[in-house]
N, C-alpha and C positions, 0 to 999 in steps of 0.2 A: 298679622290679621285674621280672626274668625271668624269666618263665614255661617250661617244656618245652612241644612236644608231644605230642598224643596219639595214639594210635587207642585204640579202643575195637568191638569188636563189637556189634552191636544185634539180631542172631538175627530171630527172628519177634515179630512185636505182643505178641504173647501175654508179652513178658520185663517190660509196664506192671504186669500183675497177679497174676503164676506165682511162687512162692519156687523161688527158681534158682541156687546161687552167681556165678552172674554178675551174678543181679539185684544181691544183696547187698552184691558187689564194687562192683557201680557206686553202690549208695546210701553206700559208705563214701570216694569217689573224694574229697570237701570236704578230708577229713582229713589226705590226703596230699600239697596243692599249698593256696599263700596263696590267696584268694579274689582271680577277674579281675577283671579290672575291664569287660572285656567277650570273648564269646564266637565265635568264629566254627567252625561246622561244614562241615564236607566231607563231603557224605551222598551216599552211594550210589543215593540214588531223587530226585535228580534229576541227568538226563542232558542233555547240551545240546553243541553241534558246537563250541562255545566256550566261557570262561567265560564266568560271568553270579553277581551279587552279590546277594543281597535288601536293597532300598534302602525300607522301610517305618518306619511310628511304633510299630508295634502287631504284633507277631505273630498272627496266625492261624494255627489247629492244620486242616495237611491231614492225613485217616484217608482216606489213599491203601492201602486194603486194603479187598476184600470175605469175607466169609463169615464174619464173627469174633462173638465177645460183645457182645449190646449195651454190657458191659459197657467195650469200648474205645472205642466211640462218644463214650460220654459224659465220656471225658478230653478236657480242653482245658490248654493248655501258655501264656496269654498274654504270654509275654516282650515285655519293650518291644525296639524296634529301633532302631539311633543309623546315622542318617541320612551323616552327616558320617565318621563310621565306616566308612559304607561307599562313599563318594566316595572317600575314602585309600587303600582296598582299591583301586578300582579303578584310581586312578590310580595305586596301584604295581605293581600288573601292567601296566598299560602300557609303564610305565618299562621296562620287562620285557622285550617285543615280545606281551604277549597283549594281544591285544582284546579290551576286558570286558565286556557293558551292564549296565546298572539296570538291576530289574528292581524294580515297587512294586506289584505286584500278586500278591505269591507268600506266603509263610507259610513255614514249618514242617512240614517231612515227618515220616515213622513215627522216621527214621534218626537225625533230629533230636530230636525233642523227646520220643524216649522215652528213650535213657539221659540225657537233662536233668532229665526228668521226675523221675527217679530219683535225679539227683545234687544238685540243687538245686529241688525241686519248688516253692518258692518263686515260683519265676521271673521274680526279678527284675533277672538281672543281663542287660544287652542282648546278644541274640544275633543271626546273622547268619549265611546260608547261601550258602554256593559250590557251586555244581553242577561236577562231575566231565565230562570229556569220552573216555567209552568207545572209542574207537574209533584214540584218538591214543596209549591205552596207558601204562607204566610211568613213561619215559622225559621225558613228556609234563606227567605229575601231582607228579615229583619235582621239577621242575625249578619250576613253579609252588610248592609248598614253598619253593625257594631264594629265590621274590621276595618269599612273603611271611614270612620269616624275621624281618627286623624288629619285625613287631607283636608279636613275643614282651618286646621290652625294652620297649612299650607298654602292655604288661600282659593283652595279649588273649590268651586259650590259643585253641589252634590246636587243634583234633579231629577229626582223620580220621576216617565210621563206617559202617561195613563189616560182612565178618564174617570172620574168618580161615581159613574156607572155608564154600563155599553149592552147594555143588550138588543144589537140591531135586528135581530128577528123583528122585533116589530116595527122596523121601519117599513114608510110606508111612504116616502115621500112628501111627510108632514112638514110645514113649512117652521125655518130655523127658527122663529117666535110663537111656533104654538105652546097650549098652555101643557103645562106636567102633569104627565100622569101622576092618581095620587101615590101609588106603590113608588114609586122613584123618590119621593116628598119623604113616605114616610124611612127607607130604608136609608137616605143620603143624612136627614137628622138624627134618626139614631145614628151613623157614625160620624158627625159631626159632634153630639154631646161623648161619646168615647175617646173622641179628639184631643177635645179639646179641655177635656178633663183627665188626659191622659193616662188614660185607663184601657194600658196595652195586653191585661189578658184578656180584655173584653173582644179586642180590637184582632188580635190574634184568633179568637174562635169567632169571627163575625160571619162564619159561614152557619154556623147552627144559632148563632144570637140574635144578629140582626134580621128584621123582618125583611120582606122577600130579597135576600143574598144570591140567592142562587139562580133567583128570574131577573136580577140588574148583573151579574155579572154568571153567566152561562158557563163559562171560562174565564181562568182567575186572572188570564196574563194584563189586564190595563187595572185590576187593581194591585197586581204585586209591587210595581215604584211604589209606590205609598209606603209598602211595610220598609221596604229599602231604604228609605228620606227618612223614615221614623227612626231606624235602626241606629242611623247617623248622627242623634243629638240629642243627648238629653236635655237640652234648650225647653223653654217654654213652647208649645204648640200657639199656632195663632192663624186663623180661614182668612186670607185675604183676598176668596173670591170666591163668590157663587153664583151662579147661573144656569140656566138651560135650554140647551138647543136641539129643536128637533122632537118638541117633548120626551122625550127617552135617553138625553145625554145632557147629567148633571158635568159641570166644566167647575167644580169647586178647587181652588188651590189653594194648599196651607205653606205655614213657615214654620219649620222645627228649628230651636233657637232663635234669639232673642232681634230681629231686624232692627229698633230700635239701638240695644247696644251695638250690633254692629255700626249704625251710622257716628255712633260716638269715638269710634276709632281713628 
């Protein structure tokens, strides 16, 4: 079973308890692809100098946010880990020139557990997390994906979890359904055109080419998971979802590799 790789936008932690189009999309995600043997999440909320993979028997739920309703802190996602798979991933990355450490004390941050809780609420699929290297940029993240691509043939779903736009400096308490800002639209549609046309060169240089790129991503950690998902598959890209929250957060999601082909396996 060969799976596509995915990029999803996880938005605010409130996504876990707020009815929005993005939440409904994530809840329906399992209908689009076969059940994975395991899931590897590349989350924007674990930044390290070099790649790290969590190697645990059972994942703890990290509530890495402050000032939110008590209901969010009461949520837990105790998905099992897969220690042998963690070692396999570290070996794969090492063989491609990426020195990778195994971490036995880290569970899943909200960039991982919020979307997975919506899609697979039973928390019974082995789940691992891989860190991002923000200072290394898009090409590094893309090459990480290239190194991980064989996992897709092993039934492992590679999920990049970030945000299609992420300029939180402009959040002023706008309602979740506030009208989208024009600059968010311009950036997102440029990115979508480059993605669906599989223009990897343009995407890797988005910071210089895309309109408002440095406004929508003052720092790159929330977009880098997209490049890992892109690198993990040569298959056709497809936009699975697009919506906006709080005027400034685009919640787009993409598959890389044919969803339909997967469904026929």
